[in-house]
N, C-alpha and C positions, 0 to 999 in steps of 0.2 A: 502494500501498500505505499501511495507515496501522496505525503502534508505538505502544504505550500502555505507561506507567511505573507501575508502581504503588506511590507511598509510602507505609509503615505504619511506625510509630514511637513509642516514648513517650520522653518528657523524662529519665524515672526513670531510666530506661535509657541515658545521655548518646551511651557509645561507639558503638551500633548507629544510635541516633536521629542522630548528626552523619553518620556514614556513610553515611547514605542522603540526607540536603539536599546534603551535599560532590556525589557523582553527580547528584544534580537539578539542582544550579548547572553541574556539567562539561555535560550534557545538554541542559541549554533550549536553546543555539544549536547545536546538533548540525542542526538539519531547517532549511531553505532555505524548506519550505514550511510554515504551519502547522499546516495541515489532514494534514499528513504525521504528525502525532505529539499524543498526550494525555496529560496527568497525571493519575494518578486516585488519590484520598486515602479512606481507609475511615474517617474521620471528620470531624465539622463541626470540631472543635478543629486538624485538619492543614491541612484545607482553607483556616481563616482563615491560618494561619504560613502557607503557599505564596502567598495572595493577597498577603500582607503583602509578599513578597520579589518582587512582580511576576511571579509563576510563575501562569499559567493552568492551573486544572485544575475536575473535576467530583469529585461526591462519588458515591462508590458506598454506599447507605444499607443495611442490614439491618434486616429488619423482623421480627416475632415470628417468621412462619413459616422464614425462611430460618435464624434461631437454631436451630430446633424441629431442620429438614431437618440442621444441623451436627451437633446431638447425636445424629440418629439414624442420620448417617453411618457412625459410630466402633462402630457393629456390625453385624457381617460377613451376618447377616442380613437387615438393611434396605439395606445399603450394594449387595448383590446384588440386590435387590427393583430399586432405583432402576435399576443399570446394565439389568438385564434390557428393564424397558420404556420404557426411554429416558429418563427424568424429569432433565431439569437442574437445576441449581441458579440461582437468580435472579443469580448471578454472571454465568454463561455467558450468559443472557439478557441483562445489562445490557450487556457487550462486545459481543456483536452488535447492538445497538440504536444503539449507537454505532460501529459498524461498523470493529472493530477485529480484525484481522489476526495481531496478534502483540503478545505481552504481555509485558514484560519487569520479573522482580520484582527490586526491588534490594534485598529483603531477604528471607530463608527465612521466605518466608510461605506460612500453611496454606491460601489461597483458594487458592494452585495446584493443590490439590486436587481445587476447582471449577469449572474452564474447560472441560471438555468440549471439545470439538472445536476449541477455539481455541489453536494452538500458544503454548508459552511459553519464557521462558528464565528461569535461577534463578538467584541468591547465596545460593551456601552458605557460610556462614564457621567453622563448626566442625562436626566431628563428635566432639568431647568426649567425651560421655556414651558411646560406645564405647569410649573409652582411659582415661578417669576415671573410670570409674563407682562407686567407694567414698563420691562423693562425696553428701552429702543432695538437691543440685540436680539429679544427673543419675537419683535413688531413686525420692525419693518424687513421690505421685499419678499414677505408672506413666509418668512424663517418658520412661524411658528406653522401653520398651515404645509409646510414642506416638510419639518420633521416628524408630524403627525400621520401624514402618509406616508413616510420611509419607515418610520416603527411599526404601522399599522400591517406592512407588508414581513419585512427582517424580524420581528418580535416572534412572529408565528411560525415561520420558514425555516429560520436555521437550527441547526441541529442542538446546537448550543449559545446562551449567553451569559457572556463572562462580564459582572460589574466590581467596583471596587469598596464595595460594603455592604455589609446586611442592610442596611436604611435602601439602598437602591434597591434589592431584592424585594425588599417589601415595597417601594413604590411601582417596581414593574407588573407585581401581583395584584395591587389595589386601582389601578389605573386605566392599568392595560388585560386585565383579569391574565397574564402569563402562567405559564404551566411554572408550576416552584420546582419540578427535577430538571429541567432543561437551563435552567442559573446557575450558576457558581460562583462563587465569591473570590475574588483574587486581590489584596490588598495594594495600593501603588506602590512600589520600590522605586526611591526614588536616582535618579541616573549620574548624578552632580559628584557622589561620592566614589561613582566606579571608573569616572574618568580618566584615561592613565596621565599623570603629569606632564609627559613629554607632547601631552594634545591640547594642552592649557595655555593659551597666550591672552593677553590682554587685547581689547579691539584697534585701543589708541593710547596717545600721551596723558589722557585725560584720564583715564581710568587709573593708570599706574601711578601718576601722582597725587590722584584722592586717595590710593593706600595710603602710599609715604607721608602722607600727612594728615592722617586720617588723627581725628580729635580723640585725644586720651582721657580729656577732661569732662567726655559731654557721655553720656550713654545713649548707646545708637539704637533707635527702635526701627529693625527691617520690615518692610511691606514687598516683597516682590511678586506682583503682579500686573499682567496687563493690563493697561487701561481701559476695562469694560466699564459701562455704568454699574450693572451687580457688584462689581467689586468693590465699590463703596470708597475709594480713595476720600470722599469729602470728609468721611468721620475723622478720620485722624486729621485735616485741615482745621475742623472744629477741635478736636482733643487740644492741638498745637496753641489754638487761639486760647483757650481756657488757662493751659498753662503759663505762657505770655500775660496774662492778666493778672496770673497769680504770684506773677515774677518768679516762677521756677524754670531756670534758663541750664539745667543739667540732663536735658531729652533733647534728643537730635532725631529728627522721622526720615529716613532713606525710604524713598517708594523708585522703584525700577520694574519695566516692564512697557513692550511695544505698546504705541498709540493704538487705540480700537475704538475713539470718538472722544474720551474724555478728558485725554492729557491737556487739552489747550485752557479748558475748562480750569482744571486744579492748578494748573500755572498763574491763569488768571487770578485766580483765590488768592496765591500764594502772594502775588504784588499786591493788591486790593488791601489784604491784611499785613501787609509788611513783613512778612514769617520767612525773609528767608535767611536769617539767624535760626531758624525752627525746623525748617524742611530743605532736604535735597530731592531733584527728581533727574533721575535718569532714563532716558528711551531703552533699548534693546541692551543687555548689558551681555559681554560676555564670560563665559562660564568660570575662566578663573577670577575675574572682579565680582562674582555673584559669588564665589567661593570663600573670598577674601572679608566680603560683606557676612558672611553670615560666623566666619571663625572671629570677626570683632567685634560683632555686633550683642548690646546686652540682652536683647529680647527681638521677638517676631511678634508681628502684630497681624492677623485676618480679621478684618474687618468684612467680608465677603459675606454676600448673602446666596454664594453658590457652592451646592455642596450635597452631601454631607461632609466630605473629606476633599483634600486636596495636597498636591504635592508639599506645598511648604508646609504643613503640619509634621511630616515624616520627616521632610531635611531637617527641621529644628530639632526633632528628635535626637538624628545624627549625630550634628554638631553640637550639641547638648546645650541648647537656647531653651529656654522657657517663652510660652507661646499665648499670647492673649486671643482668643478663639471665640466665635458668635455661638452664644449658649445654647442658641435656637437652630442650631445644626446638626447637631449630637443627640443622638438616641443611645447611647453607645458608655456605659457604665467604666470601663476599662479605659476609655479615651479621655472620659469625663473626668477621671483620676488625676490625669496628664492635663489638659490644658488648662487656663485662667481663663474662667469665663465671663464674658463682656458683653454686654447688650448695645449692639450694632445701631440701635436708634439712640442711645441715650452718652455723648460721647463722656459725661461725669462720672459714670462707672466706672470706664475703663481709666480715665485720668490720677479716681481715688486709687484704685487698686493698684497703678503703676507708681505711685507715688508711696503706699503704704505697703506693696510687698517687702516680704523680709526673706534673707537669703535663705533662711531653713525649708521658707516652704518651695524656694527655686531649687536649692539641691534635690529634695523629696519628689518633685515633680521630675524634673531632670533623669532621677533614677529610673523612676518607672515609666519614660519615654526610652531608653536604652532598653530596658527590660521588652518591654512592647514590640521595639524595633527589630530588636533580634529573632522575636518569636513570630512576626509575621511579616516582614519586610525581608527574607531571606531567599535568595537564588532556589537552594534544595525545595521548597512549600510550593516555590513558583514551579518549578519543573516538575515537581510529582503530579500535580492539577493539570497542566496539560497532559503530561503522558498518560494517565487516568481518561482524559477528554477522547486523546487519539486510539487508545486500546479500546473506549467503550466503543468509538465509532466502527472501529476494525472488524469487532465482532458483528455489528449489524451489516457489516460490508461483505462476509464472509457469507452472508443469507442469499446474496442475488452472484455474488462475483470474485475468483478465485484470486 
């Protein structure tokens, strides 16, 4: 039996990109026979990236016809036409040419719509559009409707669904009536700790200079998050204003992430409130710079409305940093003991906890975080889960194919 893994991602969205590549590293040595698996990329940039990491991959290239097919498939009339006359997408043909029996999508890829009669496993990271619909990123360009249509097909056609937390599984069962037995829970494993040092370098002199001149007389609060509205960067603006008004100047907020619509707004708020001494904003940063920020910060803050879990939660555990996290996101007692819960609608609660937190409380939460990370964010557990899924499918496959 041959298993394929689809590598899809964009460095401008580092969270998803890094999560995919960490999965690739975990899976690369999973099979004894190299003919039993293959990595597939969907563009030449990713293919070059995998080759540079000594990972063998093949590239699926879309031609003009494929892109036109994708466009037509979005219309109910044409999708029914294709189905009625058994017209398959070129991705299905590509998988058959490469003798793939099962394809595992390492991210929530729309290519899963075009597998045809090839079975697939799909990673779903969140369904926030269903719960956080007021945000523009869930509203504009009919994103909500498109995601609903995608999920309505793929959730039920997939052999297995992989989600990052038990709460995600509960949400899929409750909101989509998804079969509990087909949903697997696999904790997110950060890629940042596993990047070899010889691949780490600063993007520019600004990054290296900032680290060299890192302020030692201020406690850095790090928020590594793409500038989406649901990431709620304004919460830290409000917190900085409160600290400034209280004449508490020993904290400094560092935000870093690519812009997805709100960075200009956040920078304007910083200017309007004269917070340059309290907040520094970086756009997309290098892995080395982010690693240095984690190593040197006092704490990590996640004021996001998206969850229940996010990569910085686990990165904070690895780098032994306390993390202030939305109390509304987690229904997990184990994680609840690790985070410092905050009300992301009231900055005063965060500021109060930030000012008054004691060293023994920080040490206790860091210790619990270390234990949690070793227990759940390890490659062995990750590999065993994927092996079990593949073996389960192999038993099914034996009923109709040698």
